[in-house]
Phi, psi and omega in degrees: 000137179273117178226155181300149180301137180090001177294126180300151183297326180297321178294318180298314182297322179294313178297320180298317180290322178294323179292317177304313184292325180293321179297339180271342180298134185293324181295315178296317178299318179297317181294317182295322176295316180301318183272006181056046180254129180298150178257049180268142177237106182250149183214151173065229183295322179298321180289320180294318182296318179297321178296313180301316180293320180292319180296322174297321178294321184273347183304318180295339180271353182293146182289138178279124179284335184266122173275149181273075180240158177290162179290095188297311184299319179296316180291323176298314182293321177296318180296318177297316179297314179298316178296322177299318178295318179298316178303310181298315180295320178296319180299317178298314183296318181291324180292327179293321184285321185220116183265350186280323180257113182289141179274140177239109178256010183299320181295319180291315178295321179297317181298317178298319176295321179296315180296321178300313178299318179301315182294315180297322178295319178293323184281324193252352182235174177259020180294142181294144180304308186300319185289311179301319182293319180297316178292324177294315179297320177298313181296316174300319178294320177295319181294316181295320182292333174061229185277354183289148177286120180236137178290113182301320178302317181294320179295319178296317182295316176299320177297313180294315182295322175297308185298313182290326176297311179297317180298318179300310182301314181283322184275322180272311184279317182264350181051050181252132176286117179265156181295000000 
């Protein structure tokens, strides 16, 4: 009989005998037959062996918790580093060609930092994907818009639709568990 750990033997024996008597009742036998349930009563080692055998039979059908996806944080971090190098090199080349117009790479570097923080938050915390993505898209949008007047409602709507859309595509269509 399955009982919580630490249950006294006298209680287990009482439960065991009650279950045996119940399995002999004609009404219970009829219900079990109607529902196509075997009338087996296993106990002790026999029960443990049966449970191990059933678990081994069902193990291949168990849901796999690990998705077969690339290492997202590694590739996002690598992309950020490569883009940072490209930004720095492009800035040097452009400054050599034209000294009259100062270059402002702050938006690009800021976006890389925001995306890097987003990746770290997803990797190291239990924050929901949709929330962190919405905040990231909003922050990047604000940074890119700079001094220009931007309708905040439109930016919030875009951030929410992007985050929830991505979550829907991955969780419903691709059935991938997101953080």
